[in-house]
SEDOKE-145805 format. One line per field, with one value per residue (C-alpha): residue in three letters; residue number from 1; x, y, z. Coordinates in steps of 0.5 Angstrom, whole numbers, plus 500, padded with zeros to 3 digits. Example, Ala and Ser with C-alpha at 12.3 -4.5 7.8 and 13.67 -1.06 7.14 Angstrom:
aa <- [Ala | Ser]
i <- [1 | 2]
X <- [525 | 527]
Y <- [491 | 498]
Z <- [516 | 514]
***
This chain:
aa <- [Met | Ala | Ala | Ala | Leu | Ala | Ser | Ser | Arg | Cys | Cys | Cys | Ser | Arg | Pro | Ser | Leu | Pro | Pro | Leu | Pro | Thr | Arg | Gly | Arg | Arg | Ser | Val | Ala | Arg | Cys | Ala | Leu | Ser | Gly | Gly | Glu | Lys | Arg | Asn | Ser | Phe | Ser | Trp | Lys | Glu | Cys | Ala | Ile | Ser | Val | Ala | Leu | Ser | Val | Gly | Leu | Ile | Thr | Gly | Ala | Pro | Thr | Phe | Gly | Ser | Pro | Ala | Tyr | Ala | Ser | Pro | Leu | Glu | Pro | Val | Leu | Pro | Asp | Leu | Ser | Val | Leu | Ile | Ser | Gly | Pro | Pro | Ile | Lys | Asp | Pro | Gly | Ala | Leu | Leu | Arg | Tyr | Ala | Leu | Pro | Ile | Asp | Asn | Lys | Ala | Ile | Arg | Glu | Val | Gln | Lys | Pro | Leu | Glu | Asp | Ile | Thr | Asn | Ser | Leu | Lys | Val | Ala | Gly | Val | Arg | Ala | Leu | Asp | Ser | Val | Glu | Arg | Asn | Ile | Lys | Gln | Ala | Ser | Arg | Ala | Leu | Asn | Asn | Gly | Arg | Ser | Leu | Ile | Leu | Ala | Gly | Leu | Ala | Glu | Pro | Lys | Arg | Ala | Asn | Gly | Glu | Glu | Leu | Leu | Asn | Lys | Leu | Ala | Val | Gly | Leu | Glu | Glu | Leu | Gln | Arg | Ile | Val | Glu | Asp | Arg | Asn | Arg | Asp | Ala | Val | Ala | Pro | Lys | Gln | Lys | Glu | Leu | Leu | Gln | Tyr | Val | Gly | Thr | Val | Glu | Glu | Asp | Met | Val | Asp | Gly | Phe | Pro | Tyr | Glu | Ile | Pro | Glu | Glu | Tyr | Arg | Thr | Met | Pro | Leu | Leu | Lys | Gly | Arg | Ala | Thr | Val | Asp | Met | Lys | Val | Lys | Ile | Lys | Asp | Asn | Pro | Asn | Ile | Glu | Asp | Cys | Val | Phe | Arg | Ile | Val | Leu | Asp | Gly | Tyr | Asn | Ala | Pro | Val | Thr | Ala | Gly | Asn | Phe | Val | Asp | Leu | Val | Glu | Arg | Lys | Phe | Tyr | Asp | Gly | Met | Glu | Ile | Gln | Arg | Ala | Asp | Gly | Phe | Val | Val | Gln | Thr | Gly | Asp | Pro | Glu | Gly | Pro | Ala | Glu | Gly | Phe | Ile | Asp | Pro | Ser | Thr | Gly | Lys | Ile | Arg | Thr | Val | Pro | Leu | Glu | Ile | Met | Val | Asp | Gly | Asp | Lys | Ala | Pro | Val | Tyr | Gly | Glu | Thr | Leu | Glu | Glu | Leu | Gly | Arg | Tyr | Lys | Ala | Gln | Thr | Lys | Leu | Pro | Phe | Asn | Ala | Phe | Gly | Thr | Met | Ala | Met | Ala | Arg | Glu | Glu | Phe | Asp | Asp | Asn | Ser | Ala | Ser | Ser | Gln | Val | Phe | Trp | Leu | Leu | Lys | Glu | Ser | Glu | Leu | Thr | Pro | Ser | Asn | Ala | Asn | Ile | Leu | Asp | Gly | Arg | Tyr | Ala | Val | Phe | Gly | Tyr | Val | Thr | Glu | Asn | Glu | Asp | Tyr | Leu | Ala | Asp | Val | Lys | Val | Gly | Asp | Val | Ile | Glu | Ser | Ile | Gln | Val | Val | Ser | Gly | Phe | Asp | Asn | Leu | Val | Asn | Pro | Ser | Tyr | Lys | Ile | Val | Gly]
i <- [1 | 2 | 3 | 4 | 5 | 6 | 7 | 8 | 9 | 10 | 11 | 12 | 13 | 14 | 15 | 16 | 17 | 18 | 19 | 20 | 21 | 22 | 23 | 24 | 25 | 26 | 27 | 28 | 29 | 30 | 31 | 32 | 33 | 34 | 35 | 36 | 37 | 38 | 39 | 40 | 41 | 42 | 43 | 44 | 45 | 46 | 47 | 48 | 49 | 50 | 51 | 52 | 53 | 54 | 55 | 56 | 57 | 58 | 59 | 60 | 61 | 62 | 63 | 64 | 65 | 66 | 67 | 68 | 69 | 70 | 71 | 72 | 73 | 74 | 75 | 76 | 77 | 78 | 79 | 80 | 81 | 82 | 83 | 84 | 85 | 86 | 87 | 88 | 89 | 90 | 91 | 92 | 93 | 94 | 95 | 96 | 97 | 98 | 99 | 100 | 101 | 102 | 103 | 104 | 105 | 106 | 107 | 108 | 109 | 110 | 111 | 112 | 113 | 114 | 115 | 116 | 117 | 118 | 119 | 120 | 121 | 122 | 123 | 124 | 125 | 126 | 127 | 128 | 129 | 130 | 131 | 132 | 133 | 134 | 135 | 136 | 137 | 138 | 139 | 140 | 141 | 142 | 143 | 144 | 145 | 146 | 147 | 148 | 149 | 150 | 151 | 152 | 153 | 154 | 155 | 156 | 157 | 158 | 159 | 160 | 161 | 162 | 163 | 164 | 165 | 166 | 167 | 168 | 169 | 170 | 171 | 172 | 173 | 174 | 175 | 176 | 177 | 178 | 179 | 180 | 181 | 182 | 183 | 184 | 185 | 186 | 187 | 188 | 189 | 190 | 191 | 192 | 193 | 194 | 195 | 196 | 197 | 198 | 199 | 200 | 201 | 202 | 203 | 204 | 205 | 206 | 207 | 208 | 209 | 210 | 211 | 212 | 213 | 214 | 215 | 216 | 217 | 218 | 219 | 220 | 221 | 222 | 223 | 224 | 225 | 226 | 227 | 228 | 229 | 230 | 231 | 232 | 233 | 234 | 235 | 236 | 237 | 238 | 239 | 240 | 241 | 242 | 243 | 244 | 245 | 246 | 247 | 248 | 249 | 250 | 251 | 252 | 253 | 254 | 255 | 256 | 257 | 258 | 259 | 260 | 261 | 262 | 263 | 264 | 265 | 266 | 267 | 268 | 269 | 270 | 271 | 272 | 273 | 274 | 275 | 276 | 277 | 278 | 279 | 280 | 281 | 282 | 283 | 284 | 285 | 286 | 287 | 288 | 289 | 290 | 291 | 292 | 293 | 294 | 295 | 296 | 297 | 298 | 299 | 300 | 301 | 302 | 303 | 304 | 305 | 306 | 307 | 308 | 309 | 310 | 311 | 312 | 313 | 314 | 315 | 316 | 317 | 318 | 319 | 320 | 321 | 322 | 323 | 324 | 325 | 326 | 327 | 328 | 329 | 330 | 331 | 332 | 333 | 334 | 335 | 336 | 337 | 338 | 339 | 340 | 341 | 342 | 343 | 344 | 345 | 346 | 347 | 348 | 349 | 350 | 351 | 352 | 353 | 354 | 355 | 356 | 357 | 358 | 359 | 360 | 361 | 362 | 363 | 364 | 365 | 366 | 367 | 368 | 369 | 370 | 371 | 372 | 373 | 374 | 375 | 376 | 377 | 378 | 379 | 380 | 381 | 382 | 383 | 384 | 385 | 386 | 387 | 388 | 389 | 390 | 391 | 392 | 393 | 394 | 395 | 396 | 397 | 398 | 399 | 400 | 401 | 402 | 403 | 404 | 405 | 406 | 407 | 408 | 409 | 410 | 411 | 412 | 413 | 414 | 415 | 416 | 417 | 418 | 419 | 420 | 421 | 422 | 423 | 424 | 425 | 426]
X <- [837 | 841 | 839 | 833 | 834 | 832 | 831 | 825 | 826 | 820 | 813 | 811 | 810 | 813 | 807 | 807 | 815 | 818 | 823 | 831 | 834 | 840 | 847 | 851 | 858 | 865 | 872 | 874 | 881 | 882 | 876 | 879 | 875 | 875 | 874 | 842 | 843 | 845 | 839 | 833 | 827 | 822 | 821 | 815 | 820 | 823 | 818 | 814 | 821 | 821 | 814 | 817 | 822 | 817 | 814 | 819 | 821 | 814 | 812 | 819 | 815 | 820 | 817 | 810 | 805 | 811 | 808 | 813 | 814 | 820 | 826 | 832 | 839 | 841 | 847 | 854 | 857 | 849 | 854 | 856 | 848 | 848 | 854 | 850 | 844 | 841 | 839 | 842 | 849 | 850 | 858 | 860 | 868 | 864 | 859 | 867 | 869 | 862 | 862 | 869 | 869 | 872 | 869 | 873 | 868 | 874 | 877 | 869 | 869 | 874 | 871 | 864 | 865 | 870 | 865 | 859 | 864 | 860 | 854 | 857 | 859 | 852 | 851 | 852 | 859 | 865 | 860 | 860 | 867 | 863 | 861 | 867 | 871 | 867 | 867 | 874 | 874 | 871 | 875 | 881 | 878 | 877 | 883 | 887 | 883 | 882 | 889 | 891 | 885 | 886 | 893 | 890 | 886 | 891 | 893 | 899 | 904 | 900 | 901 | 907 | 904 | 897 | 901 | 904 | 898 | 894 | 901 | 899 | 892 | 894 | 898 | 892 | 887 | 892 | 893 | 885 | 884 | 889 | 885 | 878 | 882 | 884 | 877 | 880 | 873 | 875 | 881 | 876 | 874 | 880 | 884 | 878 | 878 | 885 | 884 | 878 | 883 | 888 | 882 | 880 | 887 | 887 | 880 | 881 | 889 | 885 | 882 | 886 | 886 | 878 | 874 | 869 | 869 | 866 | 861 | 864 | 860 | 863 | 870 | 874 | 871 | 874 | 874 | 876 | 878 | 879 | 879 | 881 | 881 | 880 | 880 | 874 | 876 | 870 | 871 | 865 | 861 | 858 | 858 | 863 | 864 | 868 | 872 | 875 | 873 | 877 | 871 | 875 | 870 | 872 | 871 | 869 | 871 | 869 | 862 | 862 | 867 | 864 | 861 | 867 | 872 | 868 | 868 | 875 | 877 | 873 | 877 | 883 | 881 | 880 | 872 | 870 | 876 | 872 | 865 | 860 | 855 | 848 | 843 | 844 | 836 | 837 | 836 | 842 | 849 | 849 | 854 | 858 | 853 | 857 | 856 | 852 | 847 | 849 | 847 | 853 | 861 | 862 | 867 | 872 | 874 | 866 | 863 | 857 | 856 | 859 | 855 | 855 | 849 | 846 | 850 | 847 | 851 | 847 | 849 | 851 | 852 | 858 | 858 | 853 | 847 | 847 | 843 | 836 | 833 | 832 | 824 | 825 | 828 | 822 | 828 | 824 | 827 | 835 | 839 | 844 | 852 | 853 | 846 | 844 | 845 | 850 | 850 | 855 | 853 | 855 | 851 | 850 | 844 | 841 | 834 | 830 | 827 | 833 | 836 | 844 | 844 | 848 | 854 | 858 | 853 | 854 | 849 | 851 | 845 | 844 | 839 | 838 | 838 | 832 | 827 | 830 | 832 | 836 | 832 | 826 | 826 | 825 | 833 | 837 | 837 | 834 | 841 | 848 | 853 | 859 | 863 | 862 | 865 | 869 | 872 | 868 | 862 | 858 | 860 | 856 | 850 | 853 | 855 | 849 | 848 | 854 | 860 | 866 | 869 | 877 | 879 | 878 | 885 | 886 | 891 | 891 | 889 | 890 | 893 | 886 | 884 | 884 | 883 | 883 | 880 | 884 | 890 | 888 | 884 | 885]
Y <- [162 | 163 | 170 | 169 | 168 | 166 | 158 | 152 | 150 | 151 | 147 | 150 | 144 | 146 | 141 | 146 | 148 | 145 | 140 | 144 | 140 | 136 | 139 | 135 | 133 | 135 | 132 | 136 | 139 | 138 | 135 | 128 | 122 | 117 | 109 | 133 | 141 | 146 | 150 | 146 | 151 | 153 | 161 | 164 | 169 | 163 | 160 | 167 | 167 | 161 | 162 | 168 | 164 | 159 | 164 | 167 | 161 | 159 | 166 | 170 | 176 | 180 | 182 | 182 | 188 | 191 | 196 | 194 | 201 | 204 | 204 | 204 | 209 | 209 | 204 | 207 | 202 | 202 | 199 | 194 | 191 | 188 | 184 | 182 | 181 | 174 | 169 | 170 | 169 | 163 | 162 | 165 | 167 | 171 | 174 | 176 | 179 | 183 | 186 | 189 | 197 | 197 | 201 | 197 | 194 | 192 | 186 | 185 | 184 | 178 | 176 | 174 | 169 | 166 | 164 | 163 | 156 | 154 | 153 | 151 | 144 | 143 | 140 | 133 | 130 | 134 | 137 | 142 | 144 | 147 | 152 | 153 | 154 | 160 | 162 | 162 | 166 | 171 | 172 | 173 | 177 | 182 | 181 | 183 | 188 | 192 | 191 | 198 | 200 | 194 | 197 | 204 | 201 | 198 | 202 | 204 | 201 | 194 | 195 | 191 | 185 | 187 | 186 | 180 | 177 | 178 | 174 | 169 | 170 | 170 | 164 | 160 | 162 | 159 | 153 | 152 | 152 | 147 | 142 | 144 | 141 | 136 | 134 | 133 | 136 | 134 | 138 | 145 | 147 | 147 | 152 | 156 | 156 | 158 | 164 | 166 | 166 | 171 | 176 | 176 | 178 | 183 | 187 | 187 | 190 | 197 | 197 | 204 | 204 | 204 | 207 | 210 | 214 | 209 | 214 | 216 | 212 | 206 | 209 | 205 | 199 | 192 | 194 | 190 | 195 | 190 | 184 | 177 | 169 | 164 | 157 | 153 | 147 | 143 | 135 | 132 | 127 | 121 | 121 | 115 | 118 | 125 | 125 | 133 | 139 | 146 | 151 | 157 | 163 | 170 | 176 | 182 | 188 | 193 | 192 | 190 | 193 | 193 | 186 | 183 | 186 | 184 | 177 | 177 | 181 | 175 | 170 | 173 | 172 | 165 | 165 | 161 | 155 | 149 | 152 | 147 | 147 | 150 | 149 | 146 | 145 | 143 | 152 | 155 | 152 | 157 | 158 | 163 | 163 | 162 | 158 | 161 | 166 | 172 | 171 | 174 | 176 | 179 | 185 | 184 | 192 | 192 | 186 | 189 | 185 | 187 | 188 | 191 | 195 | 193 | 194 | 194 | 195 | 197 | 196 | 204 | 207 | 209 | 206 | 202 | 205 | 203 | 202 | 200 | 194 | 196 | 195 | 201 | 205 | 204 | 200 | 196 | 194 | 196 | 190 | 189 | 188 | 182 | 178 | 171 | 167 | 163 | 156 | 157 | 165 | 168 | 172 | 176 | 172 | 177 | 178 | 180 | 185 | 190 | 190 | 193 | 186 | 182 | 180 | 173 | 169 | 168 | 163 | 160 | 159 | 152 | 154 | 155 | 162 | 159 | 159 | 165 | 169 | 175 | 181 | 177 | 174 | 176 | 175 | 180 | 187 | 185 | 181 | 183 | 179 | 179 | 172 | 167 | 160 | 159 | 152 | 145 | 149 | 143 | 140 | 144 | 141 | 135 | 138 | 137 | 140 | 138 | 138 | 143 | 147 | 146 | 152 | 158 | 162 | 168 | 166 | 171 | 180 | 180 | 186 | 190 | 189 | 195 | 197 | 190 | 190 | 183 | 187 | 192 | 187 | 179]
Z <- [305 | 298 | 295 | 291 | 282 | 276 | 278 | 277 | 285 | 289 | 290 | 283 | 278 | 271 | 266 | 260 | 260 | 255 | 255 | 255 | 249 | 251 | 249 | 245 | 249 | 245 | 248 | 252 | 256 | 263 | 265 | 269 | 267 | 273 | 271 | 301 | 299 | 303 | 304 | 303 | 304 | 300 | 299 | 296 | 293 | 289 | 287 | 284 | 281 | 278 | 275 | 272 | 268 | 265 | 263 | 259 | 256 | 254 | 251 | 251 | 254 | 257 | 263 | 267 | 264 | 260 | 255 | 249 | 246 | 248 | 244 | 246 | 244 | 238 | 237 | 238 | 231 | 227 | 221 | 225 | 227 | 219 | 222 | 227 | 226 | 225 | 230 | 237 | 238 | 244 | 243 | 248 | 245 | 239 | 245 | 249 | 242 | 240 | 247 | 247 | 247 | 240 | 234 | 227 | 222 | 219 | 224 | 224 | 217 | 218 | 225 | 223 | 217 | 221 | 227 | 220 | 219 | 225 | 222 | 216 | 220 | 222 | 215 | 214 | 211 | 207 | 203 | 209 | 207 | 201 | 205 | 210 | 203 | 202 | 208 | 208 | 202 | 204 | 210 | 207 | 203 | 209 | 212 | 205 | 204 | 211 | 214 | 214 | 217 | 223 | 224 | 224 | 229 | 234 | 240 | 239 | 244 | 241 | 234 | 234 | 237 | 233 | 225 | 228 | 230 | 223 | 219 | 224 | 222 | 215 | 215 | 219 | 214 | 208 | 212 | 213 | 206 | 205 | 210 | 206 | 200 | 203 | 206 | 213 | 216 | 223 | 222 | 221 | 228 | 232 | 227 | 226 | 234 | 234 | 228 | 232 | 238 | 234 | 231 | 239 | 241 | 235 | 237 | 245 | 243 | 240 | 247 | 249 | 256 | 261 | 257 | 262 | 268 | 274 | 278 | 284 | 289 | 287 | 284 | 291 | 290 | 288 | 280 | 274 | 269 | 264 | 263 | 268 | 266 | 272 | 273 | 277 | 279 | 281 | 285 | 281 | 287 | 286 | 278 | 275 | 268 | 271 | 277 | 277 | 272 | 271 | 268 | 264 | 265 | 263 | 267 | 262 | 267 | 261 | 262 | 269 | 272 | 279 | 279 | 276 | 280 | 287 | 284 | 283 | 289 | 293 | 288 | 292 | 299 | 297 | 299 | 294 | 295 | 298 | 298 | 296 | 289 | 293 | 287 | 281 | 277 | 270 | 269 | 273 | 278 | 284 | 290 | 294 | 300 | 306 | 311 | 318 | 318 | 313 | 305 | 303 | 304 | 311 | 310 | 316 | 315 | 317 | 320 | 314 | 309 | 303 | 297 | 290 | 286 | 280 | 274 | 267 | 261 | 255 | 247 | 245 | 251 | 254 | 261 | 264 | 268 | 275 | 281 | 277 | 272 | 265 | 265 | 272 | 267 | 262 | 256 | 255 | 248 | 250 | 248 | 253 | 252 | 256 | 255 | 258 | 251 | 251 | 256 | 260 | 262 | 269 | 274 | 281 | 285 | 288 | 292 | 287 | 290 | 292 | 286 | 290 | 295 | 291 | 295 | 293 | 290 | 283 | 278 | 272 | 267 | 262 | 258 | 250 | 248 | 243 | 249 | 252 | 246 | 248 | 251 | 251 | 257 | 264 | 266 | 261 | 264 | 272 | 274 | 273 | 267 | 268 | 264 | 261 | 262 | 256 | 256 | 259 | 259 | 258 | 264 | 268 | 267 | 270 | 276 | 282 | 289 | 294 | 289 | 292 | 288 | 291 | 288 | 283 | 282 | 276 | 271 | 268 | 268 | 274 | 273 | 271 | 278 | 283 | 289 | 292 | 298 | 300 | 301 | 306 | 311 | 309]
***
């Protein structure tokens, strides 16, 4: 049986559940347009967690019967709270940028107005361009004023590359200004994406080595000490509009090294290649339950299921907490570094009553964060998030039970994987 997680598939009806807003489609690359669930057994455990998710969607309650007076640890970067205050961040790229282990306010002050362009473009017609122009001027001013501080924050081996990127960013801001002056609204978003990629790469170049020691009991496990990007190609069945789709996923080993390392190791074993999607119910898309009685990956070296501990990085902490939910730790108001905010948030499925039972089953959340705001639902701090779908995430809503994962391939960051077990026993 698939590991229990926050799913709505059970005997319980959802008459009071508010409908999820329809996500608008955009033009995306690498999805080819063309001209019975694996296990359908009922589990009371799944039903219970489904009701809990519904309650969380409706009420925003963090947990059942949980007091709400515990205080989180003091954030390491309190000055940045001003930059990221407001509604929950839903963009996966922005979530990944803010999740980097860096302390450089100057680059954040360039990043924020560039991200705000997205909200400016929500205004109808060319009137939006007036707000975009203000965003551009704010970002340009922040870049000019903070350039020396940004350069000082770069890791020494990456300083030359960072300086080159800052030059490209300055030129790109000038180009974006001309786009606005030409009143070419359609060209704004692509240029914004390009500039934010420069910003994100500069921020990654500020990370100098892996920032903390992993607990001794997990140090010999496959670990992702940094980030990696994978492409997951899915064969979409029974859909006249979509044939194949490639989902790009960024895995964050800075905040979930054990969880992300386990996944990359399984990817290199081709564990997921040819596997069907096993759940797709409007709340989650899930896979990773292999054929046979086992509910996870059987390690050939031991003949037993390989499991990983629950791994949660709290905003302000220097290292993740392991083996316990934030609720169990009494940290009811703690903010997770990788929240369940974005459509396509990727996390490990596990048995609801066993924190350390995750193995190979993964899920992607399909929801809008307004319905389950960050750290006001039952998922943050209970399940280990370790990545986000950053390209073609909208098409996750089209994935159905029985669709096939043709392949998952690491396209960057493979060198960050340490202790790969697939090299020892294939």
